[in-house]
Structures are given as structure tokens and as C-alpha cells.
N, C-alpha and C positions, 0 to 999 in steps of 0.2 A: 341273475344277480341275487335272487332271494335265497339260494342254496349257500352262497358265501355269506350272506348276512346271518343266517341261521347258524352257520359254524362259527362266526365271529362271535355271535351272541352267546352261544354254549361255551366258547373259550373264555368269554368275559365272565360268565357266572363261575365257571371252574376256578378261574384265578381269583375272584372276589372270595369265595369260599376258602381257598388255600391261604389267602392273606388273613382271614379271621382265625383259622386254625393256628398259624404261625404266630400270630400276635397274642392268642391266648396261652399258648405254650411258653412264649417269651416272658409274659407277665408271671408265670408261675415259677420260674427258674430265678435262683439267686442273682440279685444285681450288684454290680461292682466289679473291680478289677482286683485279681489275686495279688496278694504281696506277701513274700516271705521275709520274716524277721528273724535275725539270728540273735538270740538271746541266751547267754551263759551255754555255750557250746552246743545249743540245740536249734533247730529250726522250727518255726511256727507259722501257720497260715493264717493270714488275715485277708478280708475283703474290704477294699477301700472304695468309697463312694462319696460323691459330694452331698452335702446337707447344707444348702444355702451357699454361703461363701466358704465354709471349712470343710475339711475332708474328714469324714467319720471312718473310723476303722472298726470293722466287726471280727470279733475273735472267732476262728473256727476250730483250731486244735492243733496238735502235733502234726508235722508235715506227713509223717507215714501212718498216720491214723486213717481208720476207714471213712470216718466223717469228711476228712480232708481230701481223699481220693474222689469220693462221690461228688463233692463240691467242685472239684477241678473238672470232672467228668461233665457236670451240668453246665459249668461256664463254658466249657468247649463247645458243647451242644448248642448252648444259647449263641454262641458267636456264629456257628453254622447257620442257625435259623434266622439270625439277623441278615446274614449273606442272602439266604434264600428268599427273605422278604424283600431285600432290595430289588433282586432279580424279578421277583413277581411284579413289584410295583412299576418297574421298566416295562415289562410285558403288557401290563394294564395300560399304560400310558400308550403303547403302540396300538392295542385294539381299540382303544377309545378314537384315536386318530383316524383308523380305518372305519369305524362306525360313524363318525362325525356327529355324535350327539343323538343318535336314533335309538338309544337305549333307554 
């Protein structure tokens, strides 16, 4: 039984470290949802996010600009990291059940 306990404890430590890394990475990435606005026959990228009750838009640039492409890549990466974080939290929950508070 002690071998299984040690393996689960190592898994718990690995998952908690991974959770911290993903949370730090998510915090560094741009927040908000991408919105494309069509103004005078051109498309522009904005990030929309909540600021209290109102929605605040942050201008990024022309849709085909390097900054806009980089921002979209970071947003997609952030979405993947959020999904990974959900999976890690689910696994942590299962590991805690197995260890039953012995950590």
C-alpha cells in the first residue's frame, strides 16, 4: 500500500506544479475575447473584456498586422492552457480522493 501512496503523492506534486505553471502562463497572456470590427471597408481587431458592468474594448490593430496575428496566437494558446488547467484540476480532485487527506 505504501508504494501506491508514494506514487499518488508524486502525482499530486506533479499536478500541483503543473497547475502553478499554467496559472502563471495564463496570467501573462492577454485577457479578453477577440472582436473584429469592420470600419470603412477595413477590419480591425479589438479585445473585449468586462470592466465591472461595462464591456471595455482594447484596440489591437489592423486585422492583418503582425501584432494582431501574435495576439490571436496568444489568445488561442491561453484557451488551450485554460482547458489543460481544467483537466489538471479534475485529476487533482481524483488524486485527493485516493489519498483521502493524507497529504
